[in-house]
SESE-346449 format. One record per residue (C-alpha): y negated, z negated, x. Coordinates in Angstrom, 2 decimals. Layout:
// SESE-346449
   north      up    east
       Y       Z       X
...
This chain:
// SESE-346449
   north      up    east
   17.44  -21.66   -9.42
   15.60  -18.72   -7.83
   13.79  -21.08   -5.42
   17.01  -22.95   -4.67
   18.84  -19.72   -3.74
   15.91  -18.65   -1.57
   15.82  -21.99    0.31
   19.61  -22.01    0.90
   19.48  -18.42    2.25
   16.45  -19.19    4.45
   18.12  -22.31    5.89
   21.29  -20.34    6.66
   19.21  -17.54    8.24
   17.21  -19.85   10.48
   20.33  -21.74   11.54
   21.97  -18.42   12.39
   18.91  -17.31   14.37
   18.80  -20.52   16.42
   22.37  -19.92   17.54
   21.83  -16.20   18.17
   18.61  -16.84   20.12
   20.27  -19.26   22.51
   23.17  -16.92   23.08
   20.92  -13.89   23.47
   19.04  -15.53   26.34
   22.27  -16.41   28.11
   23.68  -12.94   27.45
   20.48  -11.16   28.59
   20.31  -13.25   31.76
   23.93  -12.46   32.63
   23.33   -8.80   31.67
   20.33   -8.43   34.00
   22.03  -10.25   36.89
   25.23   -8.24   36.44
   23.99   -4.75   35.58
   20.20   -4.53   36.15
   17.20   -2.96   34.43
   18.65    0.58   34.19
   21.47   -0.50   31.92
   18.90   -2.33   29.78
   16.98    0.95   29.57
   20.04    2.95   28.52
   20.84    0.26   25.93
   17.36    0.54   24.39
   17.26    4.32   24.58
   20.57    4.89   22.76
   19.57    2.33   20.14
   16.47    4.45   19.40
   18.40    7.74   19.34
   21.02    6.40   16.95
   18.30    4.92   14.74
   17.09    8.49   14.35
   20.51    9.53   13.05
   20.46    6.68   10.56
   17.63    8.50    8.81
   20.47   10.37    7.07
   20.77    7.23    4.92
   17.51    8.54    3.40
   16.70    5.34    1.50
   19.70    5.67   -0.79
   20.60    2.03   -0.18
   17.09    0.73   -0.89
   16.81    2.79   -4.06
   20.21    1.70   -5.44
   19.51   -1.95   -4.51
   16.24   -1.75   -6.47
   18.23   -0.36   -9.42
   20.66   -3.29   -9.16
   18.11   -6.11   -9.60
   17.87   -5.94  -13.39
   21.62   -5.40  -14.09
   22.46   -8.32  -11.81
   19.84  -10.54  -13.48
   21.28   -9.53  -16.90
   24.91   -9.68  -15.73
   25.41   -6.11  -16.95
   28.77   -5.61  -15.24
   29.41   -2.08  -16.46
   26.12   -0.77  -15.07
   26.68   -2.71  -11.83
   30.10   -1.05  -11.38
   28.64    2.41  -11.99
   25.85    1.79   -9.46
   28.30    0.41   -6.91
   30.55    3.45   -7.33
   27.54    5.69   -6.60
   26.62    3.46   -3.63
   30.13    3.72   -2.19
   30.46    7.50   -2.33
   26.90    8.01   -1.12
   27.57    5.87    1.95
   30.87    7.60    2.71
   29.00   10.90    2.76
   26.26    9.41    4.94
   28.87    8.14    7.46
   30.26   11.68    7.84
   26.78   13.20    8.19
   25.71   10.66   10.85
   28.95   11.22   12.79
   28.45   15.01   12.72
   24.80   14.76   13.77
   25.66   12.29   16.54
   28.34   14.53   17.97
   25.98   17.52   17.85
   23.57   15.71   20.20
   26.16   15.34   22.97
   25.19   18.56   24.83
   21.54   17.45   24.92
   21.89   13.91   26.31
   20.43   15.00   29.64
   17.13   15.72   27.89
   16.83   12.09   26.85
   18.41   10.28   29.81
   16.40   10.95   32.96
   16.17    9.26   36.38
   19.23    7.10   35.98
   22.39    6.46   37.99
   24.30    4.78   35.15
   27.84    6.30   34.98
   29.86    7.25   31.87
   26.76    8.10   29.83
   28.80   10.18   27.36
   31.33    7.42   26.76
   28.55    4.83   26.29
   26.81    7.12   23.77
   30.02    7.66   21.78
   30.54    3.89   21.45
   26.97    3.51   20.20
   27.69    6.28   17.68
   30.84    4.46   16.53
   28.81    1.28   16.02
   26.32    3.21   13.92
   28.85    4.98   11.69
   31.40    2.25   10.85
   29.07   -0.16    8.96
   28.49    2.49    6.30
   32.08    2.08    5.11
   31.42   -1.55    4.13
   27.68   -2.17    3.81
   27.44   -1.45    0.07
   29.46   -4.62   -0.71
   27.45   -6.68    1.81
   24.24   -5.45    0.18
   25.47   -6.58   -3.23
   25.86  -10.16   -1.93
   22.19  -10.05   -0.92
   21.05   -8.70   -4.30
   23.05  -11.46   -5.99
   21.09  -13.97   -3.83
   24.22  -14.90   -1.85
   22.75  -13.75    1.44
   23.76  -17.02    3.13
   27.38  -15.85    2.98
   26.48  -12.71    4.95
   24.43  -14.78    7.37
   27.21  -17.29    8.05
   29.75  -14.52    8.61
   27.53  -12.72   11.09
   26.67  -16.01   12.82
   30.35  -16.68   13.51
   30.85  -13.08   14.62
   27.80  -13.19   16.90
   28.88  -16.45   18.55
   32.37  -15.11   19.29
   31.01  -11.72   20.35
   28.35  -13.18   22.66
   30.80  -15.55   24.35
   33.27  -12.72   24.97
   30.56  -10.35   26.24
   29.13  -12.97   28.60
   32.62  -13.55   30.01
   33.18   -9.78   30.41
   29.88   -9.29   32.25
   30.36  -12.34   34.45
   33.90  -11.54   35.53
   34.17   -7.75   35.37
   30.67   -6.24   34.94
   32.35   -3.68   32.65
   29.66   -2.32   30.31
   32.13   -0.14   28.31
   34.33   -3.18   27.50
   31.12   -5.11   26.66
   30.23   -2.51   23.99
   33.79   -2.21   22.60
   34.03   -5.96   21.94
   30.86   -5.73   19.87
   32.27   -2.79   17.90
   35.53   -4.53   17.05
   33.92   -7.78   15.91
   31.24   -6.04   13.82
   33.95   -4.04   12.07
   36.04   -7.15   11.43
   33.03   -9.04   10.02
   32.02   -6.23    7.68
   35.61   -5.96    6.37
   35.75   -9.73    5.84
   32.52   -9.70    3.83
   33.92   -6.94    1.62
   36.95   -9.12    0.86
   34.66  -12.08    0.04
   32.53   -9.95   -2.31
   35.65   -8.70   -4.07
   36.99  -12.24   -4.49
   33.65  -13.71   -5.64
   32.92  -10.84   -8.04
   36.36   -9.52   -9.16
   34.79   -6.89  -11.42
   33.62   -5.03   -8.30
   37.24   -4.02   -7.75
   37.51   -2.53  -11.24
   36.89    1.14  -11.90
   33.64    1.97  -13.64
   34.11    3.50  -17.08
   31.86    6.43  -17.73
   29.00    8.01  -15.80
   25.72    6.41  -14.82
   22.97    7.00  -17.39
   20.63    9.95  -16.77
   17.45    7.79  -16.62
   18.81    5.57  -13.83
   20.10    8.62  -11.94
   16.79   10.43  -12.10
   14.99    7.26  -10.99
   17.28    6.92   -7.95
   16.87   10.61   -7.02
   13.09   10.37   -7.31
   12.99    7.21   -5.16
   15.36    8.65   -2.57
   13.12   11.72   -2.12
   10.17    9.41   -1.49
   12.05    6.99    0.79
   13.47    9.74    3.01
    9.91   10.79    3.86
    8.95    7.17    4.47
   11.98    6.57    6.69
   11.32    9.67    8.79
    7.69    8.63    9.29
    8.63    5.03   10.06
   11.16    6.16   12.65
    8.67    8.49   14.33
    6.23    5.57   14.62
    8.55    2.68   15.49
   11.73    4.33   16.71
   10.51    6.72   19.39
    8.86    4.25   21.77
   11.80    4.05   24.14
   12.31    7.84   24.07
    8.63    8.41   24.96
    8.72    5.76   27.71
   11.93    7.24   29.15
   10.52   10.80   29.06
    7.00   10.07   30.36
    7.48    6.94   32.51
   11.12    6.07   33.42
   14.35    4.54   32.14
   13.62    1.46   34.25
   10.32    1.01   32.36
   12.32    1.00   29.14
   14.30   -1.87   30.65
   11.13   -3.86   31.43
    9.76   -3.27   27.95
   13.07   -4.28   26.39
   12.62   -7.85   27.65
    9.23   -8.15   25.98
   10.58   -6.49   22.87
   13.53   -8.90   22.77
   11.23  -11.97   22.97
    8.87  -10.60   20.29
   11.81   -9.59   18.11
   13.20  -13.13   18.36
    9.95  -14.38   16.86
    9.97  -11.62   14.23
   13.59  -12.32   13.33
   13.03  -16.03   12.82
   10.20  -15.24   10.39
   12.28  -12.41    8.89
   14.87  -14.99    7.83
   12.24  -16.49    5.55
   10.95  -13.24    4.05
   14.22  -11.32    3.92
   15.76  -14.08    1.87
   12.65  -14.13   -0.34
   12.92  -10.36   -0.79
   15.73  -10.41   -3.34
   14.18  -13.37   -5.17
   10.93  -11.39   -5.44
   12.93   -8.48   -6.83
   14.36  -10.83   -9.43
   10.84  -12.24  -10.08
    9.26   -8.80  -10.59
   11.98   -7.78  -13.03
   11.50  -10.89  -15.21
    8.03  -12.47  -14.83
    4.39  -11.61  -15.67
    1.97   -9.95  -13.23
    0.01  -13.24  -13.07
    3.09  -15.11  -11.87
    3.98  -12.37   -9.36
    0.40  -12.42   -8.00
    0.38  -16.20   -7.55
    3.69  -16.09   -5.69
    2.38  -13.20   -3.57
   -0.64  -15.25   -2.46
    1.71  -18.02   -1.35
    3.74  -15.44    0.60
    0.57  -14.07    2.21
   -0.56  -17.50    3.40
    2.94  -18.17    4.73
    2.91  -14.76    6.46
   -0.40  -15.51    8.12
    0.63  -19.02    9.20
    3.94  -17.92   10.70
    3.00  -14.54   12.21
   -0.33  -15.66   13.70
    1.18  -18.86   15.13
    4.05  -16.87   16.62
    1.66  -14.21   18.07
   -0.54  -16.90   19.69
    2.50  -18.72   21.04
    3.96  -15.51   22.47
    0.68  -14.52   24.13
    0.40  -17.87   25.87
    4.06  -18.17   26.89
    5.65  -14.73   27.48
    4.24  -13.91   30.92
    4.98  -17.32   32.52
    8.37  -17.41   30.75
    9.51  -14.05   32.19
    8.27  -15.01   35.61
   10.27  -18.25   35.57
   13.27  -16.68   33.84
   13.94  -13.45   35.79
   11.04  -13.06   38.22
    7.66  -11.34   38.58
    9.32   -7.92   39.16
    9.97   -7.80   35.40
    6.35   -8.43   34.32
    4.25   -5.83   32.48
    0.46   -5.70   32.18
   -1.48   -8.07   29.96
   -2.91   -5.05   28.09
    0.60   -4.03   26.98
    1.28   -7.57   25.76
   -1.94   -7.71   23.75
   -1.16   -4.40   22.02
    2.41   -5.41   21.25
    1.23   -8.67   19.68
   -1.50   -7.01   17.65
    1.15   -4.67   16.23
    3.43   -7.65   15.57
    0.67   -9.47   13.66
   -0.46   -6.41   11.67
    3.07   -5.55   10.57
    3.75   -9.19    9.75
    0.67   -9.52    7.55
    1.70   -6.33    5.73
    5.17   -7.76    5.10
    4.30   -9.71    1.91
    2.50   -6.85    0.20
    5.26   -4.42    1.27
    7.87   -6.71   -0.29
    6.09   -6.63   -3.64
    5.64   -2.87   -3.36
    9.32   -2.18   -2.66
   10.77   -4.61   -5.17
    8.39   -3.15   -7.81
    9.90    0.29   -7.18
    6.74    1.88   -5.71
    8.29    4.53   -3.48
    6.99    7.86   -4.75
    3.23    7.31   -4.62
    2.88    6.84   -0.86
    5.79    9.01    0.25
    3.63   11.04    2.66
    1.82    8.10    4.25
    4.48    7.39    6.93
    4.48   11.06    7.91
    0.72   10.95    8.32
    1.01    7.74   10.30
    3.68    9.35   12.49
    1.49   12.39   13.17
   -1.43   10.15   14.22
    0.84    7.96   16.34
    2.58   10.80   18.20
   -0.65   12.76   18.76
   -2.60    9.77   20.10
    0.38    8.57   22.15
    0.83   12.01   23.79
   -2.88   12.16   24.61
   -3.20    8.58   25.84
    0.05    8.29   27.85
   -1.28   10.86   30.35
   -4.32    8.70   31.11
   -3.11    5.14   30.39
    0.63    5.30   30.99
    2.84    3.05   28.87
   -0.24    1.28   27.43
   -1.29    4.54   25.73
    2.00    4.77   23.79
    1.48    1.38   22.18
   -2.22    1.96   21.57
   -1.29    5.13   19.66
    1.12    3.13   17.47
   -1.53    0.51   16.67
   -4.19    3.09   15.83
   -1.85    4.87   13.41
   -0.96    1.63   11.58
   -4.61    0.67   11.07
   -5.53    4.20   10.04
   -3.14    4.51    7.07
   -0.63    1.85    5.80
   -3.12   -0.96    6.40
   -5.11    0.54    3.50
   -2.63    2.40    1.29
    0.05   -0.28    0.73
   -2.37   -2.96   -0.60
   -4.22   -0.35   -2.70
   -1.05    0.69   -4.55
    0.18   -2.87   -5.18
   -3.18   -4.16   -6.38
   -3.60   -1.14   -8.65
   -0.10   -0.85  -10.13
    1.32   -4.40   -9.99
   -1.51   -6.93   -9.82
   -4.13   -4.79  -11.61
   -6.94   -6.38   -9.60
   -9.66   -5.22   -7.21
   -8.33   -4.29   -3.73
  -11.32   -6.04   -2.18
   -9.78   -9.39   -3.09
   -7.06   -8.56   -0.57
   -9.36   -7.58    2.29
  -11.68  -10.53    1.68
   -8.71  -12.89    1.99
   -7.43  -10.93    5.02
  -10.82  -11.30    6.75
  -10.78  -15.07    6.18
   -7.29  -15.34    7.67
   -8.22  -13.17   10.66
  -11.32  -15.26   11.48
   -9.36  -18.53   11.20
   -6.56  -17.09   13.35
   -8.96  -16.00   16.11
  -10.62  -19.44   16.16
   -7.19  -21.08   16.40
   -6.20  -18.71   19.22
   -9.28  -19.51   21.38
   -8.86  -23.27   20.80
   -5.14  -23.19   21.67
   -5.71  -20.98   24.72
   -8.45  -23.29   26.05
   -6.37  -26.44   25.71
   -3.06  -24.95   26.86
   -4.72  -23.60   30.02
   -4.85  -27.16   31.34
   -1.03  -27.02   31.63
    0.24  -24.88   34.51
    3.93  -24.01   33.94
    5.95  -24.15   37.13
    9.26  -24.62   35.29
   10.73  -24.73   31.81
    9.64  -28.32   31.04
    5.89  -27.65   31.56
    6.38  -24.39   29.64
    7.74  -26.37   26.67
    4.76  -28.72   26.92
    2.40  -25.72   26.89
    4.17  -24.30   23.84
    4.15  -27.67   22.05
    0.42  -28.02   22.66
   -0.18  -24.55   21.23
    1.84  -25.23   18.06
    0.11  -28.58   17.45
   -3.41  -27.20   17.92
   -2.89  -24.09   15.76
   -1.06  -25.99   13.00
   -3.73  -28.72   12.93
   -6.52  -26.15   12.54
   -4.63  -24.33    9.77
   -3.95  -27.61    7.95
   -7.64  -28.61    8.08
   -8.68  -25.23    6.68
   -6.03  -24.73    3.99
   -4.73  -28.14    2.84
   -6.90  -28.09   -0.31
   -5.73  -24.61   -1.48
   -3.33  -23.92   -4.34
   -1.06  -21.91   -2.03
   -0.74  -24.78    0.46
   -0.03  -27.22   -2.39
    2.75  -24.92   -3.63
    4.39  -24.73   -0.20
    3.95  -28.46    0.44
    5.56  -29.18   -2.95
    8.66  -27.19   -1.99
    8.92  -29.00    1.34
    8.54  -32.43   -0.33
   11.20  -31.55   -2.91
   13.61  -30.47   -0.19
   12.96  -33.57    1.88
   13.49  -35.72   -1.22
   16.82  -34.06   -1.99
   17.97  -34.31    1.63
   17.07  -37.99    2.08
   18.27  -38.79   -1.44
   21.70  -37.37   -0.59
   21.69  -39.16    2.75
   20.95  -42.55    1.08
   23.57  -41.90   -1.59
   26.22  -41.08    1.03
   25.27  -44.20    3.02
   25.62  -46.44   -0.08
   28.94  -44.83   -0.91
   30.25  -45.61    2.57
   29.19  -49.26    2.15
């Protein structure tokens, strides 16, 4: 049942992402043609600033969600209601804090927004703030659907909302070029979707509408408080590493450079988000697994996840390296290209974070928050220091090099160490030996795919698709030859065969019924 829920959620997530990706390209093209790179820069900059305010959430959601896994698995409705009551009031308080912090930044916007002629900056910022605050009033019910392994419901709702929103925004940009109206449409539909999901959660789980009787037990409370203290430090560090890129680029390069980078970031994030649909929907199943199964079972599933991480993230990184530059040139022109060095650094960061995804999932769902609470702050210190030093000599490339150095310096080592010690109870060198094998295989696949794909010179989208198809076939063939005899590959292949059998079995049954 756990695997079935995971597969359904993954299928819904990937279907959603296919629709969103198509619409995002259309929307981005119309956006660039209608408003230009400066508006893209402002969009990215305010997204980063508001992400900083979201640190007020302080990991309360992650900690309470971790506390929900066992009660949900045991159907302990009273404990669920007490945790959801805590979740609700915590998020109401967070919404008020974020709103107050956001308004307090208004007098200082000029410090962040430099070298731009975009009008109504204050109004734009206030709409971004509204979009950040309103989800907190509903997200605790949406999160429960995910913990209950009903994430496909959330995905379908946001797919419908995104389709309607994108179509309306494209029409607004095409006919009026009104950026304020563009943002307001997004706000209204996101609010409507969140409210709808709350109604669905209430109807599907009627006990969520009932008042909790009695207080939450002291042990659970102290566990949440302890985890929150750890996660707030982790969130601050993570933001300083990942959330300040656009602010640094805007301050030391220009807002227009933020716009150029945003196109690369969008394309890389599309790849990340497709893969995220797989691992995000596994996340809650792993939480359920950790709460019920032995460490041997958890370790075997983790190794499957690691192989899948490598296959998907390395394939995506190779594909992006080969296709991004020609794609942008064909799509919006050579004026929007960045240097190859920037692209290489961005893709190395993409791959490193992706390979850490599986081990981080086990870490989080096992409740390991406190032990490495200072690591993100150390990573942030290294990232900011190296970025400040390097940006003066290397420009925008130095900012991304600083981020990569900080990732390899700390979390690359600490996250696996904690999981192998506390969850798997095995030697950490098993992890790095396996990582080295994957890295060598990935580099060999990259050079082979690059060599063969270079024979195709993309002058339009059709040759570009041929180049991409060649890359996927070469990389996948090499990976299959290397891994097809492994236990992890057999596990994944078994799931695929079972799914195909069910699909074609249903198809044949429906066909016979029609006859």
